[in-house]
N, C-alpha and C positions, 0 to 999 in steps of 0.2 A: 163621324164624330170620333174623337180620339179618347182613349182612356187616360187616367191619371198616370199610370205606369204601364209598361208593356207586358210584364208577366202577370198572370192571375194572382199569384201570392202577393207580389208587391202592390198590385192594384188594390187588393183587399186590405192590405195594411195601410196604404195611403188613404183609402176611403175611410177606414175606421179612424185614422189619425185626423182627417178633416172633420169627421163627425164629432170626435172628442174635442177638437179645437173650437168648433162652433158651440158645443155645449158649455165649454169653459168660458167662452166669450159671453154667452147668455147669462152665466152666473155673475160675471163682472158687470154686465149691463144692469142686472138687478141691483147690485151694490151701488153703482153710480146713480141709479134711479132713486134708491133709498136715501143716499146722501143728498142728492139734488132736492128731494122733497122734505128734507129735514128743516126744522125751525131755523137753524143757523143760516140756511141759504134762501130764506124767504126774500122775495124781491121787494125793494123799497122804492123803486122808481118805475115809471111806465116802460121805459126802455128795458130795464132788467126783467120786468114782467113779461114783455114780448119775447125776450130771449129765453126766459125760463120755460114758457109755453112751447116754443119751438124746439128746445132741447128735449122736453118731455115727449113730444110727438116723435122726434127722431129716434129717441131711445126705444119707444114702444114699437115703431115701425121696423127698426133693425132687429129687435128681438123676435117679432112675429115672422119676419122674413127669414131669419136664421132657422126658426122652427120648421118652416115650410121646406127649406133646403135640406135640413136634417132628415125630415120624413121622406123626401124624394131620394136622398142618398141611401137611406136604410133599405129602401125598396129595391135596390140594385146591388149587384156584386162589384161593379166597377163604376166609378164616377165618370160621367160623360164630359166632353169638352166644355159644354156650356155650364155644367155644374162646377167644374174646376174654375172657370172664369168668375162665376158668381161667388164661389168661396173666396177667391183672392180679393174681389171687390168688397165683400162683406168685412173681411179682416181689415182692409184699408179704411173702409168707412168707420169701423169701430175705433181705430186708432185716431182718426180725425175727430170723431165725436167725443172720445175720452179727453182729448186736448181742449175741445170747446167747453166741456163740462167743467174741467179744472179751471179754465180761464174765468168762466162764469162764477164759480165758487169764490175765487179770489176777488172778483169785482163785487159780489154780494157782501162779502165780509168787510170790504172797505166802506160800505154804506151803512154799516151797523151803528 
């Protein structure tokens, strides 16, 4: 397995950067979740309700997965290759989920 960077100092900085980024992403996920659950975004149709429930599950799953990865990375001085890949996948998933939530909010507001 490879480390995030080759030198110990850079590996430590990169690992702490990844941890910080995941923690910040979790804060943003909490904000998206709060917005999604607000009265303004209440689903008015069955289709919106299904999408709403799916988004809630995805937000919760991503946040808990991020917490597990954070805990694993904090337990090591260097991020391992699979952790680096998980980190990249989680950031990508967050970006896609954020777009989906914003699309849902726009659709929910149209049905008010």
